[in-house]
BAFI-3210 file (N, C-alpha, C; in Angstrom, 3 decimals, decimal comma, padded with zeros to 6 digits):
// residues 164
n [1|2|3|4|5|6|7|8|9|10|11|12|13|14|15|16|17|18|19|20|21|22|23|24|25|26|27|28|29|30|31|32|33|34|35|36|37|38|39|40|41|42|43|44|45|46|47|48|49|50|51|52|53|54|55|56|57|58|59|60|61|62|63|64|65|66|67|68|69|70|71|72|73|74|75|76|77|78|79|80|81|82|83|84|85|86|87|88|89|90|91|92|93|94|95|96|97|98|99|100|101|102|103|104|105|106|107|108|109|110|111|112|113|114|115|116|117|118|119|120|121|122|123|124|125|126|127|128|129|130|131|132|133|134|135|136|137|138|139|140|141|142|143|144|145|146|147|148|149|150|151|152|153|154|155|156|157|158|159|160|161|162|163|164]
n.u [006,881|004,988|005,300|003,000|003,739|005,495|003,737|001,942|003,690|004,365|001,832|001,320|003,351|002,558|000,149|001,074|002,499|000,397|-001,126|000,730|001,047|-001,492|-001,580|000,578|-000,353|-002,126|-000,471|000,328|000,072|-002,828|-003,722|-005,030|-005,653|-005,174|-007,424|-007,710|-010,109|-010,882|-008,655|-009,024|-011,383|-010,586|-008,734|-010,455|-011,992|-010,025|-009,315|-011,697|-011,601|-009,412|-010,424|-012,603|-011,231|-009,923|-007,302|-004,355|-003,098|-001,211|-002,188|-001,350|-001,676|-000,431|000,381|000,790|003,434|004,566|004,244|003,060|-000,397|-002,479|-002,823|-003,419|-003,102|-003,916|-005,151|-002,858|-001,051|002,286|004,780|006,755|005,585|004,574|006,474|007,069|004,634|004,342|006,643|006,056|003,880|005,140|006,965|005,203|004,138|006,449|007,696|005,663|003,994|002,546|003,989|004,340|005,088|007,770|008,629|008,064|009,880|012,333|012,029|012,128|014,765|015,921|017,914|019,040|017,073|016,990|018,878|017,782|017,168|015,055|013,228|010,925|010,575|008,144|005,037|002,018|001,868|000,144|-000,508|-002,707|-005,039|-006,658|-008,693|-006,581|-004,453|-001,949|-002,534|-001,742|-000,888|-001,432|-000,275|000,225|000,889|001,678|000,540|000,857|002,578|000,700|-001,713|-001,405|-001,402|-004,002|-005,585|-004,732|-005,607|-008,354|-008,846|-008,117|-009,886|-012,286|-012,324|-013,653|-016,381|-016,360|-015,879|-018,212]
n.v [049,756|049,417|051,088|052,748|052,500|050,351|048,359|048,223|047,337|044,817|043,545|043,616|041,958|039,545|039,111|038,735|036,357|034,642|034,702|033,667|031,179|030,050|029,905|028,207|025,935|024,889|023,588|021,382|017,866|015,886|013,209|009,958|008,474|005,774|004,976|004,360|003,150|001,905|000,240|-001,494|-002,765|-004,097|-005,808|-007,265|-008,649|-010,255|-011,699|-013,096|-014,912|-016,438|-017,504|-018,977|-021,046|-022,114|-021,250|-020,178|-016,981|-013,974|-010,733|-007,911|-004,454|-001,856|001,622|003,843|004,457|002,313|002,051|000,635|000,249|-001,294|-004,362|-007,801|-010,587|-013,763|-016,039|-018,467|-018,201|-018,274|-016,107|-015,205|-014,704|-012,173|-010,157|-011,090|-010,847|-008,063|-007,427|-008,580|-007,005|-004,492|-005,034|-005,374|-002,767|-001,210|-002,232|-002,122|-004,206|-007,498|-009,550|-012,111|-011,961|-011,387|-013,680|-015,560|-014,684|-015,291|-018,076|-018,595|-018,328|-015,812|-014,844|-012,492|-010,937|-011,560|-009,923|-007,439|-004,612|-004,706|-006,434|-009,049|-011,889|-013,650|-015,170|-013,486|-010,793|-007,968|-005,137|-002,416|-000,931|001,943|003,334|003,148|004,093|003,440|002,871|001,585|-001,567|-005,078|-007,646|-011,053|-013,741|-016,993|-019,322|-021,640|-020,407|-020,145|-020,188|-017,873|-015,973|-016,347|-015,458|-012,791|-011,879|-012,109|-010,025|-007,765|-008,086|-007,542|-004,827|-003,327|-003,698|-002,548|000,143|001,004]
n.w [017,058|014,126|011,075|008,840|006,157|006,269|007,165|004,984|003,004|004,020|004,039|001,304|000,382|001,596|000,280|-002,325|-002,014|-001,337|-003,699|-005,535|-004,374|-004,746|-007,533|-007,951|-006,670|-008,463|-010,177|-008,811|-008,371|-007,832|-005,750|-005,100|-001,926|000,268|002,803|006,343|006,967|004,523|004,208|006,378|005,564|003,224|004,354|006,024|004,132|002,996|005,275|005,706|003,611|004,410|006,811|005,815|004,609|006,713|007,338|008,951|009,134|008,444|007,668|005,968|005,341|003,428|002,804|-000,091|000,144|001,285|004,001|006,992|007,492|008,458|010,229|010,634|012,657|012,603|015,064|016,171|014,107|012,977|014,318|012,626|010,226|010,386|009,702|007,130|005,705|005,673|004,230|001,738|000,942|000,797|-001,234|-003,403|-003,715|-004,019|-006,317|-008,066|-008,909|-008,584|-006,028|-006,843|-009,513|-009,355|-008,051|-010,045|-011,976|-010,763|-010,582|-013,260|-013,806|-013,530|-011,504|-010,645|-009,595|-006,932|-005,832|-005,675|-003,794|-001,052|-002,180|-001,997|-003,309|-003,321|-003,651|-002,702|-002,232|-003,364|-005,372|-004,506|-006,417|-007,608|-009,950|-011,826|-010,353|-008,022|-004,698|-002,478|-000,918|-000,392|001,713|002,383|004,572|005,803|004,922|002,198|-000,722|-002,804|-001,366|000,197|-001,866|-002,842|-000,697|-000,500|-003,007|-002,670|-000,904|-002,469|-004,608|-003,405|-003,250|-005,269|-004,653|-002,138|-002,656|-003,830]
ca.u [005,626|005,147|004,795|001,978|004,428|006,007|002,573|001,448|004,669|004,210|000,570|001,494|004,168|001,735|-000,808|001,816|002,787|-000,871|-001,492|001,692|000,733|-002,703|-001,213|001,454|-001,140|-002,740|000,542|000,541|-000,775|-003,704|-003,663|-005,893|-004,941|-005,850|-007,820|-007,710|-011,398|-010,805|-007,636|-009,657|-012,358|-009,815|-008,185|-011,557|-012,340|-008,946|-009,431|-012,846|-011,123|-008,569|-011,323|-013,356|-010,348|-009,295|-005,875|-003,816|-002,338|-001,042|-002,610|-000,823|-002,033|000,470|000,002|001,571|004,844|005,000|004,136|001,981|-001,641|-003,342|-002,281|-004,147|-002,431|-004,924|-004,705|-002,093|-000,116|003,663|005,096|007,625|004,759|004,279|007,422|006,984|003,444|004,657|007,643|005,375|003,107|006,099|007,478|004,171|004,011|007,741|008,004|004,462|003,498|002,421|005,257|004,420|005,817|009,197|008,841|008,094|011,135|013,393|011,808|012,519|016,212|016,408|018,383|019,395|015,950|017,324|019,758|017,048|016,966|013,665|012,351|010,580|009,965|007,307|003,632|001,234|001,799|-000,563|-000,820|-004,100|-005,128|-007,944|-008,687|-005,252|-003,465|-001,591|-002,754|-001,206|-000,718|-001,734|000,662|-000,294|001,850|001,258|000,224|001,714|002,575|-000,578|-002,743|-001,185|-001,862|-005,466|-006,149|-004,456|-006,482|-009,710|-008,911|-008,084|-011,114|-013,402|-012,219|-014,704|-017,621|-016,152|-015,925|-019,546]
ca.v [050,012|049,314|052,250|052,456|052,057|048,999|047,486|048,064|046,498|043,469|043,017|043,408|040,751|038,391|038,919|038,183|034,954|033,914|034,566|032,738|029,860|029,547|029,558|027,040|024,774|024,323|022,757|020,188|016,715|015,383|011,758|009,214|007,899|004,703|005,358|003,257|002,467|001,026|-000,773|-002,489|-003,532|-004,997|-006,802|-008,116|-009,534|-011,247|-012,572|-013,972|-015,995|-017,298|-018,202|-019,939|-022,170|-022,515|-020,983|-019,183|-016,062|-012,559|-009,891|-006,555|-003,446|-000,709|002,743|003,935|004,588|001,068|002,139|-000,193|000,905|-002,229|-005,708|-008,820|-011,881|-014,716|-016,927|-019,637|-017,920|-018,066|-014,673|-014,882|-014,237|-010,740|-009,419|-011,544|-010,235|-006,658|-007,391|-008,864|-005,809|-003,447|-005,434|-005,106|-001,330|-000,667|-002,685|-001,849|-005,465|-008,539|-010,190|-013,355|-011,681|-011,521|-015,107|-016,221|-014,314|-016,093|-019,462|-018,655|-018,209|-014,437|-014,791|-011,114|-010,417|-011,782|-008,847|-006,176|-004,139|-004,632|-007,352|-010,348|-012,549|-014,761|-014,838|-013,051|-009,334|-007,445|-003,706|-001,981|000,069|002,618|004,141|003,114|004,685|002,577|003,574|000,766|-002,978|-006,077|-008,757|-012,144|-014,806|-017,970|-020,577|-021,825|-019,207|-020,078|-019,810|-016,458|-015,221|-016,450|-014,593|-011,410|-011,562|-011,931|-008,653|-006,809|-008,260|-006,929|-003,367|-002,759|-003,686|-001,626|001,527|001,342]
ca.w [016,383|012,693|010,350|007,849|004,954|006,559|007,240|003,612|002,311|004,562|003,531|-000,139|000,234|001,973|-000,800|-003,459|-001,685|-001,409|-005,110|-006,128|-003,830|-005,400|-008,901|-007,849|-006,255|-009,662|-010,810|-008,011|-008,690|-006,778|-005,793|-004,194|-000,789|000,980|004,157|007,296|006,830|003,350|004,515|007,263|004,794|002,361|005,265|006,476|003,021|002,921|006,443|005,482|002,749|005,254|007,738|005,011|004,315|007,971|007,242|009,876|008,289|008,755|006,549|006,163|004,331|003,471|001,944|-001,324|000,496|001,907|005,465|007,521|007,891|009,195|010,255|011,395|012,830|013,074|016,134|015,770|013,010|013,450|014,335|011,498|009,108|010,541|008,856|005,740|005,096|005,405|003,153|000,471|000,581|000,387|-002,546|-004,412|-003,981|-004,465|-007,676|-008,842|-009,470|-007,555|-005,661|-007,619|-010,755|-009,034|-007,781|-011,352|-012,645|-010,139|-011,012|-014,660|-013,928|-013,348|-010,129|-010,317|-008,803|-005,525|-005,385|-005,603|-002,422|-000,615|-002,916|-001,430|-004,467|-002,886|-003,892|-001,552|-002,205|-004,543|-005,279|-004,434|-007,479|-007,763|-011,175|-012,416|-009,450|-006,898|-003,432|-001,400|-001,271|000,619|001,792|003,200|004,839|006,802|004,250|001,031|-001,572|-003,523|-000,390|000,507|-003,029|-002,907|000,340|-000,911|-004,130|-002,134|-000,368|-003,584|-005,390|-002,655|-003,312|-006,136|-003,873|-001,017|-003,138|-004,354]
c.u [005,888|004,536|003,783|002,616|004,914|004,859|002,030|002,382|004,526|002,934|000,656|002,301|003,378|000,723|-000,118|002,125|001,514|-001,285|-000,574|001,415|-000,476|-002,392|-000,338|000,691|-001,798|-001,767|000,775|-000,414|-001,699|-003,655|-004,620|-005,030|-005,802|-006,186|-007,777|-009,006|-011,378|-009,793|-008,228|-010,648|-011,677|-009,271|-009,266|-011,970|-011,281|-009,043|-010,602|-012,452|-010,257|-009,430|-012,081|-012,540|-009,617|-007,763|-005,468|-002,864|-002,185|-001,410|-002,155|-001,263|-001,080|-000,053|000,914|003,055|005,388|004,929|002,889|000,789|-002,486|-002,734|-003,166|-003,260|-003,471|-004,317|-003,975|-001,102|001,276|004,034|006,045|006,851|004,398|005,184|007,283|005,782|003,706|005,650|007,006|004,565|004,038|006,696|006,474|004,056|005,321|008,042|006,789|003,934|003,328|003,777|005,435|005,176|007,319|009,543|008,957|009,391|012,300|013,264|012,216|014,010|016,774|016,831|018,827|018,298|016,283|018,219|019,046|016,781|015,478|012,718|012,164|009,835|009,213|005,851|002,921|001,161|001,164|-000,810|-002,327|-004,220|-006,555|-007,838|-007,287|-004,138|-003,205|-001,696|-002,195|-001,026|-001,134|-000,656|000,117|000,791|001,276|000,928|001,252|001,679|001,247|-001,709|-002,629|-001,699|-003,377|-006,124|-005,926|-005,394|-007,921|-009,869|-008,973|-009,381|-012,313|-013,419|-013,322|-016,031|-017,532|-016,353|-017,286|-020,382]
c.v [050,037|050,530|051,790|051,923|050,619|047,993|047,210|047,159|045,047|042,813|042,735|042,145|039,496|038,074|038,284|036,701|034,120|033,682|033,568|031,320|029,249|029,119|028,306|025,786|024,110|023,402|021,461|019,083|016,420|013,866|011,157|008,653|006,830|005,187|004,129|002,460|001,475|-000,088|-001,880|-003,352|-004,516|-006,148|-007,781|-009,100|-010,630|-012,227|-013,540|-015,157|-016,970|-018,130|-019,308|-021,212|-022,703|-022,385|-019,946|-018,295|-014,700|-011,795|-008,472|-005,669|-002,274|000,390|002,798|004,177|003,355|001,065|001,400|000,654|-000,001|-003,623|-006,593|-010,055|-012,823|-015,622|-018,135|-019,407|-017,653|-016,586|-014,268|-014,336|-012,763|-009,923|-009,803|-010,919|-008,776|-006,536|-007,657|-007,657|-004,699|-003,760|-005,073|-003,622|-000,753|-001,017|-002,632|-003,070|-006,486|-009,187|-011,515|-013,144|-011,813|-012,975|-015,866|-015,915|-015,132|-017,552|-019,661|-018,440|-016,807|-014,233|-013,396|-010,452|-010,514|-010,685|-007,500|-005,804|-004,051|-005,566|-008,644|-011,103|-013,827|-014,328|-014,456|-011,551|-008,827|-005,951|-003,477|-000,786|000,617|003,549|004,256|003,667|003,757|003,366|002,805|-000,652|-003,830|-007,152|-009,792|-013,201|-015,741|-019,317|-020,847|-020,535|-019,047|-019,669|-018,331|-015,581|-015,217|-015,511|-013,123|-010,990|-011,358|-010,524|-007,623|-006,895|-007,609|-005,413|-002,733|-002,660|-002,661|-000,180|001,937|001,993]
c.w [014,879|012,014|009,303|006,567|005,121|006,568|005,828|002,812|002,742|004,031|002,026|-000,407|000,554|000,877|-002,007|-003,233|-001,811|-002,855|-005,793|-005,649|-004,493|-006,831|-008,904|-007,486|-007,455|-010,386|-010,049|-008,441|-007,518|-006,887|-004,788|-003,067|-000,139|002,383|005,056|007,174|005,671|003,596|005,386|006,502|003,845|003,200|005,721|005,379|002,857|004,090|006,281|004,600|003,548|006,204|007,004|004,770|005,545|007,919|008,280|009,079|008,937|007,490|006,858|005,007|004,520|002,549|000,721|-001,090|001,205|003,428|005,938|007,943|008,777|009,116|011,118|011,464|013,423|014,131|015,556|014,647|013,578|013,339|013,216|010,312|009,212|009,622|007,390|005,041|004,749|004,253|001,790|000,006|000,096|-000,979|-003,641|-004,729|-004,530|-005,920|-008,598|-009,593|-008,354|-007,268|-006,404|-008,931|-010,521|-008,741|-009,105|-012,103|-012,083|-010,584|-012,468|-014,882|-013,750|-011,893|-009,703|-009,482|-007,315|-004,956|-005,273|-004,150|-002,102|-001,332|-002,136|-002,524|-004,087|-003,059|-002,592|-001,388|-003,490|-004,356|-005,186|-005,372|-007,548|-008,966|-011,780|-011,547|-008,268|-005,603|-002,243|-001,884|-000,089|000,559|002,755|003,358|005,893|006,198|003,169|000,217|-002,280|-002,585|-000,030|-000,631|-003,144|-001,900|-000,011|-002,040|-003,669|-001,575|-001,472|-004,396|-004,709|-002,786|-004,148|-005,388|-002,741|-001,458|-003,688|-003,305]
res [m|m|t|l|t|r|r|a|t|l|l|g|g|m|l|a|v|a|i|a|g|a|a|g|a|a|k|l|a|t|k|r|a|l|t|l|e|i|a|k|e|i|s|a|a|a|e|a|e|a|v|k|n|n|w|t|m|v|i|a|i|v|d|d|g|g|r|l|m|h|l|i|r|r|d|g|t|q|y|g|s|i|d|v|a|q|d|k|a|r|t|a|i|a|f|r|r|p|s|k|a|l|e|d|a|v|a|g|g|r|n|a|i|l|a|l|n|g|a|t|p|i|e|g|g|i|p|i|v|v|d|g|e|m|v|g|a|i|g|v|s|g|g|s|s|a|q|d|g|q|v|a|q|a|g|v|s|a|l|e|k|i|l|k]
***
């Protein structure tokens, strides 16, 4: 059985922790997060671009940690594009720039890019940015690099309309 003194001490300690926690919470950053609903809408806009052009593609959406949130593999798309689309999206979020920027660097002679862990320097990966904050990325594979980039850009471009 707990004594009254012990109970008061325990409650006082719990109150102190709660107050410290509330004060500490004010120091924590708040950040936007990509939701599955938004990821699906971005993916749908990208897929509409692929359909319009009759391109078979894989479209992958990852969160700000590079973890897969949503993936579409259109009928007839080679299964190798599943991993490549995810790799392009992860590259875009990890290096905080479109994967095309890395492709351009390699084309310009910066072969050291090829040694970067986790880098896929092929066009088709674009960060998803909301109010200046990166919340995820899209990666597309299945066509030429330019086609993949066009489809990825269609998904990202639709974001403004989606958020209205």
